Each structure stands twice: as C-alpha cells, then as structure tokens.
C-alpha positions in Angstrom: 7.3 16.1 15.0 8.5 19.6 15.1 7.2 22.3 12.7 8.2 21.6 9.3 7.5 25.1 7.9 11.0 26.6 8.9 12.6 24.3 6.2 10.2 22.8 4.1 10.8 25.2 1.2 14.5 24.2 1.2 13.8 20.4 1.9 15.7 18.1 -0.7 12.7 15.6 -0.6 9.1 17.0 -1.5 7.9 14.5 1.1 9.5 16.9 3.6 8.7 20.1 1.6 5.9 20.7 -0.7 3.9 17.4 0.2 4.8 17.5 3.8 1.2 17.9 5.1 0.1 14.9 2.9 2.3 12.6 4.7 2.7 13.8 8.2 1.1 10.9 9.9 4.1 8.7 8.2 6.6 11.0 9.8 6.7 10.0 13.3 6.5 6.1 12.5 9.2 6.2 9.6 11.6 9.0 10.1 14.9 8.7 12.2 13.0 9.8 15.2 10.5 6.8 14.7 13.5 4.6 14.3 14.8 5.8 17.6 11.4 5.6 19.2 11.2 1.8 18.3 14.9 1.1 19.3 14.0 2.5 22.8 10.8 0.2 22.8 13.1 -2.9 22.1 15.6 -2.0 24.7 13.0 -1.7 27.3 11.1 -4.9 26.2 14.4 -6.9 26.4 15.5 -5.3 29.9 12.1 -6.0 31.6 12.0 -9.7 29.9 15.6 -10.1 31.4 14.5 -9.1 34.8 11.9 -11.9 34.7 14.2 -14.6 33.5 15.0 -16.0 36.8 18.6 -14.6 37.2 20.1 -14.3 40.6 21.8 -11.2 39.4 18.9 -9.4 38.1 15.7 -9.7 40.4 12.3 -8.9 38.7 11.8 -5.2 38.3 8.9 -3.7 40.5 5.7 -2.6 39.0 6.6 1.0 39.5 9.9 0.5 37.5 8.3 -1.2 34.8 5.6 1.4 34.3 8.3 4.0 34.3 10.2 2.3 31.6 7.0 2.0 29.6 6.2 5.7 30.1 9.5 6.5 28.7 8.6 4.7 25.4 5.0 5.8 25.3 6.1 9.5 25.9 9.1 9.4 23.5 9.1 12.5 21.5 11.4 14.7 19.4 13.2 16.3 22.6 14.1 12.8 23.4 15.4 12.0 19.9 17.5 15.3 19.9 19.1 14.0 23.2 20.1 10.9 21.9 21.4 12.6 18.7 23.6 14.7 20.8 24.9 11.6 22.6 25.6 10.1 19.0 27.9 13.1 18.4 30.4 11.6 20.8 29.7 7.9 20.3 29.4 8.2 16.5 27.1 5.0 16.8 23.4 5.5 16.8 22.4 2.3 18.7 25.1 2.9 21.3 23.6 6.3 21.8 20.3 4.9 22.5 21.6 2.3 25.1 23.9 5.3 26.8 20.5 7.6 26.8 18.7 4.7 28.6 21.3 4.1 31.0 21.4 7.7 32.0 17.8 7.9 32.7 18.0 4.6 34.7 20.5 6.5 37.0 18.0 9.1 37.7 15.5 6.4 39.0 16.1 5.0 42.4 14.7 1.6 41.6 16.4 1.1 38.2 19.9 2.3 39.0 21.0 -1.3 39.5 19.9 -2.3 36.2 22.0 -0.4 33.8 24.4 -3.3 32.8 21.6 -5.2 31.8 20.5 -2.6 29.1 21.4 -4.1 25.7 22.7 -7.3 27.5 24.2 -9.6 24.9 22.7 -7.8 22.1 24.3 -6.7 18.9 23.3 -3.7 17.2 21.2 -5.6 14.6 19.3 -7.2 17.2 17.7 -3.8 18.2 17.8 -2.4 14.5 15.9 -5.4 12.9 13.2 -5.5 15.3 12.8 -1.8 15.1 12.4 -1.7 11.6 9.7 -4.4 11.8 7.9 -2.4 14.3 8.1 0.6 12.0 6.7 -1.2 9.2 4.1 -2.6 11.4 2.9 0.6 12.6 3.0 2.2 9.2 1.2 -0.8 7.7 -1.7 -0.6 10.1 -2.1 3.0 10.6 -1.4 4.4 7.4 -0.9 2.2 4.3 -3.7 0.0 4.8 -6.2 2.8 5.5 -5.2 4.9 2.8 -5.6 1.8 0.2 -9.1 0.9 1.9 -10.1 4.4 1.3 -9.5 4.0 -2.4 -11.1 0.6 -2.3 -14.5 2.0 -0.6 -14.6 4.8 -3.3 -14.2 2.1 -5.8 -17.0 -0.2 -4.4 -19.2 2.7 -4.0 -18.8 3.9 -7.5 -19.3 0.1 -8.5 -22.7 -0.1 -6.9 -23.8 3.5 -7.8 -23.1 3.3 -11.6 -23.6 -0.6 -11.9 -26.4 -0.1 -14.4 -24.9 2.9 -16.3 -23.8 1.6 -19.8 -20.5 2.4 -21.2 -18.9 1.8 -24.6 -15.9 -0.6 -24.1 -12.5 0.2 -26.0 -10.4 -3.0 -26.5 -7.2 -1.8 -28.4 -8.5 1.6 -28.2 -11.4 0.6 -30.8 -15.1 0.3 -30.0 -16.0 -2.9 -28.3 -18.9 -4.8 -26.5 -20.3 -2.4 -24.0 -19.7 -2.6 -20.3 -21.1 -0.5 -17.6 -19.3 2.2 -15.6 -19.8 0.3 -12.2 -18.4 -3.0 -13.7 -15.1 -1.4 -14.6 -14.8 0.2 -11.2 -15.5 -3.3 -9.6 -12.7 -4.8 -11.7 -10.3 -2.6 -9.8 -11.9 -2.8 -6.5 -11.9 -6.6 -6.6 -8.1 -6.6 -7.5 -7.4 -4.0 -4.9 -9.2 -6.0 -2.2 -7.1 -9.1 -3.1 -3.8 -6.9 -2.8 -4.9 -5.3 0.5 -5.5 -9.0 1.9 -1.8 -10.0 0.9 -0.2 -6.8 2.3 -2.0 -7.6 5.5 -0.8 -11.2 5.6 3.0 -10.6 5.3 4.5 -11.8 8.5 6.9 -9.1 10.0 9.9 -11.1 11.2 12.4 -10.3 14.1 15.6 -12.0 15.3 17.6 -11.2 18.7 20.1 -14.0 18.6 23.6 -11.9 18.9 26.5 -11.2 16.7 26.2 -14.0 14.2 22.8 -15.6 15.2 24.2 -18.2 17.4 23.5 -16.7 21.0 27.4 -16.9 21.7 27.4 -14.0 24.0 24.3 -15.0 25.8 25.6 -18.6 26.6 28.9 -17.3 27.7 27.1 -15.3 30.3 24.5 -18.1 31.2 25.5 -21.4 29.5 22.4 -23.5 30.8 19.7 -20.9 30.0 17.4 -21.5 27.0 18.3 -18.2 25.1 16.3 -19.4 22.0 13.0 -19.7 23.7 13.5 -16.7 25.7 14.1 -14.5 22.5 11.2 -16.1 20.8 8.8 -14.8 23.9 10.3 -11.5 23.8 9.9 -11.1 20.0 6.4 -12.8 19.8 4.6 -11.8 22.9 2.1 -9.0 22.3 3.0 -5.4 23.0 4.0 -3.8 25.4 5.3 -7.1 27.0 6.9 -8.1 23.9 7.1 -7.0 20.3 4.3 -8.7 18.7 6.4 -10.0 15.6 7.2 -13.3 14.3 10.5 -15.1 15.4 13.2 -15.5 12.8 14.9 -18.5 14.3 18.0 -18.4 11.4 20.1 -15.5 10.6 23.4 -14.1 10.2 24.0 -11.0 12.3 21.3 -9.4 10.2 17.6 -10.7 9.8 17.7 -11.7 6.2 15.0 -9.1 5.3 13.2 -11.7 2.9 9.9 -10.6 4.4 10.7 -7.0 3.7 11.2 -8.0 0.0 7.7 -9.8 0.1 6.1 -6.7 1.6 7.6 -4.2 -0.8 6.8 -6.5 -3.8 3.1 -6.9 -2.8 3.0 -3.1 -2.3 4.7 -2.6 -5.6 2.1 -4.7 -7.3 -0.7 -2.9 -5.6 0.6 0.2 -6.8 0.8 -1.2 -10.4 -2.9 -1.9 -10.2 -3.5 1.6 -9.2 -1.3 2.9 -12.2 -3.7 1.1 -14.3 -6.6 2.9 -12.8 -5.0 6.3 -13.0 -4.6 5.9 -16.5 -8.0 4.5 -17.1 -9.7 7.2 -15.3 -7.4 9.8 -17.1 -8.7 8.3 -20.5 -12.4 8.4 -19.3 -12.1 12.2 -18.5 -10.1 12.8 -21.8 -13.3 11.3 -23.3 -15.7 13.2 -21.3 -17.2 10.4 -19.4 -16.2 12.1 -16.3 -16.1 15.6 -15.2 -14.3 17.0 -12.3 -15.3 19.3 -9.6 -13.4 22.5 -8.9 -13.2 24.1 -5.4 -13.8 27.8 -5.6 -10.8 29.7 -6.3 -8.8 26.8 -8.0 -7.5 27.2 -11.4 -7.5 24.3 -13.9 -4.9 25.9 -16.5 -2.7 29.1 -16.1 -3.5 30.0 -19.5 -7.0 28.1 -20.8 -9.7 29.1 -18.3 -12.1 26.4 -19.6 -9.6 23.4 -18.6 -9.9 21.1 -15.7 -6.8 19.1 -15.8 -6.7 15.6 -14.2 -3.9 16.6 -12.0 -4.6 14.3 -9.2 -4.4 11.1 -11.2 -1.3 12.5 -12.6 0.2 13.2 -9.5 -0.7 9.6 -8.3 0.6 7.9 -11.3 3.9 9.8 -11.0 4.1 9.2 -7.3 3.3 5.5 -7.8 6.3 5.2 -10.4 8.6 6.7 -7.8 7.3 4.5 -5.1 7.9 1.3 -7.2 11.6 2.2 -8.2 12.5 2.5 -4.7 10.4 -0.5 -3.4 11.7 -2.8 -6.1 15.5 -1.7 -5.3 14.6 -2.3 -1.5 13.2 -5.9 -2.4 16.2 -6.7 -4.5 18.9 -5.5 -2.5 18.0 -6.0 1.3 18.0 -9.9 1.1 21.4 -9.8 0.0 24.4 -9.3 2.6 28.2 -10.6 2.2 29.1 -13.3 4.4 27.8 -12.8 8.0 27.0 -9.1 7.6 27.9 -6.2 5.5 26.5 -2.6 6.1 25.0 -1.7 2.7 21.5 -2.5 3.9 21.8 0.2 6.7 21.7 3.2 4.4 19.1 1.5 2.1 16.9 0.9 5.0 16.8 4.5 5.9 14.6 5.2 2.9 11.5 3.0 4.1 9.7 6.2 4.7 10.5 7.4 1.5 9.4 4.4 -0.7 6.2 4.2 1.6 6.0 8.0 1.6 5.5 8.1 -2.2 2.9 5.3 -2.1 0.9 7.2 0.5 0.9 10.4 -1.2 -0.2 8.8 -4.3 -2.9 7.1 -2.5 -4.1 10.3 -1.3 -3.9 11.9 -4.3 -5.9 9.2 -5.9 -8.5 9.3 -3.4 -9.0 13.1 -3.8 -9.1 12.7 -7.5 -12.0 10.1 -7.2 -14.0 12.2 -4.8 -14.0 15.1 -7.5 -15.5 12.8 -10.1 -18.8 13.4 -11.6 -20.4 11.0 -14.2 -21.4 12.6 -17.6 -24.0 10.3 -18.6 -24.9 12.3 -21.7 -21.5 11.8 -23.1 -21.6 7.9 -22.4 -25.2 7.8 -24.3 -23.8 9.8 -27.2 -20.6 7.4 -27.6 -22.9 4.3 -27.4 -25.3 5.8 -30.0 -22.6 6.2 -32.6 -21.5 2.5 -32.1 -24.2 0.2 -33.5 -21.2 -1.7 -35.1 -20.9 -3.5 -31.6 -23.9 -5.3 -32.2 -22.4 -7.5 -34.7 -20.9 -9.6 -32.0 -24.8 -10.7 -30.8 -26.2 -11.0 -34.2 -23.6 -13.4 -35.4 -23.6 -15.4 -32.2 -27.4 -15.7 -32.5 -26.9 -16.9 -36.4 -24.4 -19.5 -35.4 -26.6 -20.6 -32.4 -29.3 -21.4 -35.3 -26.8 -23.1 -37.7 -26.4 -20.2 -40.2 -23.0 -20.8 -41.9 -20.5 -18.0 -42.5 -22.0 -15.8 -39.7 -18.9 -14.1 -38.7 -18.0 -13.6 -42.2 -21.3 -12.1 -43.1 -21.1 -9.6 -40.0 -17.5 -8.7 -40.8 -18.4 -7.9 -44.5 -21.2 -5.5 -43.1 -19.5 -3.9 -40.4 -15.6 -3.8 -40.6 -14.3 -0.2 -41.6 -17.6 1.2 -42.2 -20.0 3.3 -40.5 -22.6 1.0 -39.1 -26.2 2.2 -38.7 -29.1 0.8 -36.7 -31.2 0.6 -39.9 -28.4 -1.5 -41.9 -28.2 -3.7 -38.8 -32.0 -4.2 -38.8 -32.0 -4.7 -42.4 -29.7 -7.7 -42.0 -31.7 -9.1 -39.0 -34.9 -9.2 -40.8 -33.0 -11.0 -43.8 -31.9 -14.0 -41.5 -33.7 -17.5 -41.6 -33.8 -17.5 -37.6 -37.1 -17.8 -35.5 -39.4 -14.5 -35.5 -39.0 -14.3 -31.6 -35.0 -14.1 -32.2 -35.5 -11.6 -34.8 -37.5 -9.3 -32.5 -35.2 -9.9 -29.7 -32.3 -8.6 -31.9 -34.2 -5.9 -33.3 -35.1 -4.6 -29.9 -31.5 -4.7 -28.9 -29.4 -1.4 -28.6 -25.7 -0.7 -27.7 -26.8 0.3 -24.2 -28.9 -2.7 -23.6 -25.9 -5.1 -24.5 -24.0 -5.3 -21.3 -24.3 -8.9 -20.4 -24.0 -9.4 -16.5 -22.0 -6.3 -16.1 -24.7 -4.8 -13.8 -25.0 -8.0 -11.6 -21.1 -8.2 -11.4 -20.7 -4.7 -10.2 -23.4 -4.9 -7.8 -21.9 -8.0 -6.1 -18.3 -6.3 -5.9 -17.3 -6.3 -2.3 -19.5 -9.0 -1.3 -17.9 -12.1 0.4 -16.6 -14.4 -2.3 -16.8 -12.0 -5.2 
C-alpha cells in the first residue's frame, strides 16, 4: 500500500489515521486493493481451469501463459488497483472493471489474446465477489488474526507458569474470598482463549460459483452436457494456486448465504468478550497495586500527575474490543439475510470486514503491549493476604463438618462475618475444637497464603494437551 502519512491526520477512521501503523499488515488483505487482488486471483483461477476443461473452443493454456497469469496475481500492487479504479470510472461497476483490466492485459500477451472471451465466462459478479471475500478472510485469519491472538495466549501461558505458586487474595463479589494464585488466574483465561482460537481456526470458509441464481443457467446454455457443478467444486476446493482452497457451497441464490461469515464473526466476538473480561481484571489488579507497569524512557503517565502510570493499553484494548464487537455482531446478524434471490444491502456492509477485524487486531496488539509491561508486586499481594485471615473460616468449618461438629458454618459465621478477624482469634477457636490434635496443628499452621488448593498445579498445567 502507499504511504499513509499524506492523509492519515485527516482520515475519518482512526484505523487509517492514528492507528495506521498498528494494523498495516491487515491493509493489503482487507482494503479495497486487497479485494481487487482477490478478484483477479479468482478470475485467473477460473480462466486457467476453463482452459483445462476439454472444450474444443478453448485449448489448454501453455505453461508460459499460466505462469504469466499467476505472476499478475502474485505481483498485484497499488498501481494495478489504481488502474482498475480508472476503468471503473467508465463502467461504474467494480467487477466489470476487473474483467476489462484483465482482458486488456491478455491482449498484450501473444499466447493469451485468444482467451479474452473466456475471462469471467458464465460468471455473475457475486461468483467473483463471494470467493474473493472468503480468500480475504482466509488470509487475514491465518496471517494476522490468529497470530495476534496466539501472542496473547503465549503471554498468558507464560504468566500462568511463572506465577503458578504466587498466592493472591480472591475477590468474589468484590469481597475477600478463598485465595488463588496469580498464575491460576492467568491460566483460566489462557485456557478459554485457546478454546476460542481453535474455534476461529475451525470455521469452514465457503465459496460458490454457480451463476446468477445458483443453478448454472448460463453455463448449461453454453455446454449443456458438461458437469458444471463438479467443475465449480474443483476450482473452489483445489489448493491454491490451481484453485481457491475454500469449501464448496452447493446451494445458494445469487449470493453465497454468508452463514459461515456469521459463524466466524460470532466466534471472534465471543473471543473478544473473553478479552474484555481479562482487560477489566488486569485493570483492577493494577488498581490494587498487584501489578506495576514499566514505562519507556520519555513516556508520560499523566499530563498533570507525574506519579501516575495509567493502564492505557488495557483501556485502549477494551474500547476497541467493544467497537469491534458492535460491528461483528451487525455483520453476523445482517449478512445471512437477503431479499429473494439477491438484494444489495450486503455489498456495502461487506466493505467493513477490515474495520471490524481491524479494531479487533488493534485491541489484541494493545493488550499484548500491556501484558508485556506488567511487573508483579509480590509485596502488595502478601500485604493483602496478611490482612485477610477471615478467608480461613472456610477450611476451618469444613474440617469441623468432616468431624461431625454440628453448627460449624454458623459458629464461623458468628466469629467472622462483618468483623476484623485476626490470626489470634481464629487460632483460639481452633484450639477449642473437639477434633484430633493432628487436625488442630494442621489448621493452626495454615495461613491465607498457604490456602490455595490445587491452584499452582492447575496453573502449571495450562497449555498442556487436554488441560
């Protein structure tokens, strides 16, 4: 793509302005240029496949001709996209502009001149568009979205293992609760995120090339005895570059139904919701002082309060995840709906694929940046635990119940609820219990920092197969 600095400060979208550099790897894939690139790829794949179909009127292309066509796809750049836009000024039809651009290039190649009438043969615009969108999403998913999410998952797994044994006071309903470990809380999110990554990767990207209303009408008018459905399936399902490497959609109107897009956008949105949860939790832990944040030399945390290091990466991520989900949910709700055999409301909405995924990727990168700045403040974690002896009411009453002491819960509730609980008070209660001496000594030795159950083991296991 061209240099964004000329107009980035006047861009309507911050994805092309303030944040342009942070999503630049999405731009060649999901921009209009990326859309044109994929249209050329589909037209070329269809043309080469037609030459191999066995038609008397269209002999197989030479290897030199095939290589030339595929080089046009491989080397497609901004200059080619602008040339197509120039043609569109006359056609006022973007797919037709691609067709005319390709035909003009064929005329300049001695071995391809005779193939011009087979460019876009029997295709409706949506045959080219739906497969192009699928190719765009395929590339964006593999090259940008999944790697950006995997970076977060790796950071969380590393934190889960590094802090597996570091005890932390839990806060259910915002109140002190049974301790956990820092690593276990990171592991909880790492496991959720891994499941989400697998679901994103598993969505089957679909494509159809079956004509104006999905019945191969024009195809059969030209060659009535040819198996056009099998041919279309081969083009769509054969690996790139011979085919498109997508999954074949056998039933459609003029447009592919977009159900797979809804599935993809829904699972990305659910993934984003998991990350909103993480952002808010980390924000809270920073507020409690459990984490400090490293600043780069020269950075300013607050314009008026020099001591502050605001959790801006997590706030930026949360804001962009919200924006992304609003768009993703509209896409998933709108795109599968089309009046009769086709209306055009999906076309303008589909031009926002890059916006929805762009805000997602921007959020992922802000979150990764924030996680990379975190430094654990074990002193703050210890201080909170040392002031929360009331959390040991749970193990004490559970041991009492094990040994058949009636009213265990009620006795501990009376001793702890709404009161400042000290170690001395709890120990006095334990000494008064009619339980075996070994059990008393075990409870007397217990501290809030020790009461972590299997948290450390669970944290260390995060990321292992079957975890």
